[in-house]
N, C-alpha and C positions, 0 to 999 in steps of 0.2 A: 826733158821739158825745160829745164833752165839752161842747157846749151842753145837750144832753139831761141830763147827770150833774149840771151847774152848776144847772139849775132843779130838778132833784129834791132836790138839797142845801139851796136855797133853801126849798123846799116843806117840806123836814124840819125845817129850825131855826125856820120860822115856825110851824109847828103844835106844836114843843115849847114854843116860848114861850107860846102859847095854852094849852097843857096845865098849865103852869106856874101860870097865872092864877087859876084855881080848879077847882072840881068840875064847874061847868056854864058853858055859853058862851050869849051872846046867841042866841035862835032854838031853844034847848032842846038844843044839841049837848052831850052828856056828855064827860067826860075819856077815857073808854074809846074811844069812836070817834074822840077827836082822836088817841090813841095809835095805834089802827089805822091812821090815816090817815099818821102818822109812819113806822111800819114800812114801810108801802107805800110811801111817798116813797124811802126807804132803799134797799129791793129794786129799785126802779125805777132808782136811781141807779147801782146796781152792774151791773144788766142792760145799761144803756147803755155801760158801760165793758167789759164781757166781750168780747174777741174772738173767743169760741167761735163755731162754727156747729154745727147740729146733727150733722153727719157729723163734724167735727174734735173733738168733745166725746166722741164714743163710745169706750169703751174697748177695742173690736173693730172693726177696720176692713178691708174686702177691697176691693181695687182693683188697678187695671193702671198699671204704672209708666210714666208718660208722658215723665218727665225725671229726669235724675239731675244734680244741681246740683254736687255735689262728692263725696268719699268718705263722708260721713255723712248726705247730705241727698236726699232724692226727692220728686217730685212723683206723687201717686197720682189716677187717676180714678176716684172710687168710686161705688157705685150711686146711681141719681139723678142722675149728670152733673156732681155737684160735684168741684172740684179742691182738694186737700189737700196741703198742703206738711208733710212728715214728717222729723223728726230721729231718727236711729237711736240707741236708748239704749245706754248704758254704754260706747261707743266713742268715740274722738275721731281723726278722720283727718287726715294732713297737709293743711295748707292750700294751695288753689290761690289764684293772684293774683286781686286784688279791685281793681286799680288802676283799672278803668275806674269804680268807684264811688266810690273814695276814694283819693286820691295816698297812696302809700308801702305800701299793702297788697299787698306782694310775695308770691310763693307760696313755699313751701318745698319742697326736695327729696322726690320720691314724690308730691306733691301730685296731679299730673295722672294719674301711674300708679294711683294709690287711686281716683281718680274713673273711670278707665277699667276698673279691676276691677269696680267696683261697677255698671258699665253692663253688663258681660258677664253678671253675676250676675242682674240684674233688669229691665233695661231692656226693655220691652214684655211682662214676665211680669205675671200676676195673684199677687199677694202677700196674705198675712195679716199685719196689723199690730195687735200686741198693745200697747195705748198706754195705760199706767196712771197717765201723768203729762202735763202740759200746760205747755209753755214760753209763759208769757204775755209775756215780752219780746220774743219774735220770732213769736209768733202761731201755734204750732205744737204739734202733740202729738209726744212724745216714745216711741219705740215699739220694740219687738223685732220684726223682720221675718222672715219665713219663706217660703220658695218650696217648695211639695211637700214640707214637713215639715223642710227643712233651713234652719238658723239663717243667716240672711245676715250679721248683727252678727258671730257668731263666726267665720263664714267670713272676714270682713274682716281680723280679729284673726289667724286661724291662718296666713293667707298673707303676714302681715307687712306688712299695707297700712293698718293703724289701730292705735293704742293702746289698750288697755284704759283707760278715762278715770278716772285716778286724781287728778284735780286735785281741788282744796280739799277735801285730806284724804279722797278718797275719796267724797265727797258725791254724785257723779253715776253713781257704779258699783252698778248693780243685779244685775248676773250676775257674782260673784266668781270663776265658772269661768272666765272670760276671761283672768283672771291666769296660769293655768296654759298656755292656749293661748299668751299672750305670751311666756312663758319659753321654750316648745319653739320658737316662731318665732325667737327671740332666739338659742337655742342653734344652730339650725341656719344663721343668717345669711339668713333669708328677707326679700325686699322691703327695707323700710326699715331693718332690722337688719343690712345688709349694709355700711351706714356704721359706722365706729367710735364715734361720738357723736350718734346723731340726736337731734334737739331735739323734745319734745313739743308738740304744737301749742298747749296753754295757755300755754307758755312763749315759743313764737313770737309769738304773739298780744301777749303783754306786752312782751317785748323788742323785738321788731321793728316791729310795728304802732304800738305807744303810745309806746316809747321811742326807735324810730328806732335801734335797736342791732341790726341784722341780723347772724347769724353769717355769716362768710366761706364 
């Protein structure tokens, strides 16, 4: 993929230098055709980098949940047989351990409980995923999931098994109604809110995984 991108960028730079050389080129090529070739090379380069597949790029997906990776990530089998990894929008679930992939990535309280709840809600179910965003870093659409009209994202927060994602000053919170659900879950002491001072997963990733200062 990077090789294709590099070739395209070299082609673009080359044709730009030719375009600057003059209005016409040997063989009768005009500057306009050279500019068109430059734009074509640029588009080809970005296409080579793009992680999207036709299904993953769609704003609305319908598929059956084959795997629940953790409390906010699932794998769907969509129409046509493609398998798509989906991140639930506007929520952040307690982290499960990832020490098999990287040393020190220990899980936090309620991480596995959150995963189990999401499994009960969606495993094997046909879900509708409304995906207005794409996470290029992890190559996955970011979606609001629903099963028979019920919001899965909201249910995770309602039952105290995920936070409304207020990290980065609320940059990732698209559904602000989740804040009220979270306040209610906290008032009732549901799920992770049974703990006196639960650590949000974005702080856990920073303090425990990166700085190696895991809360006791």
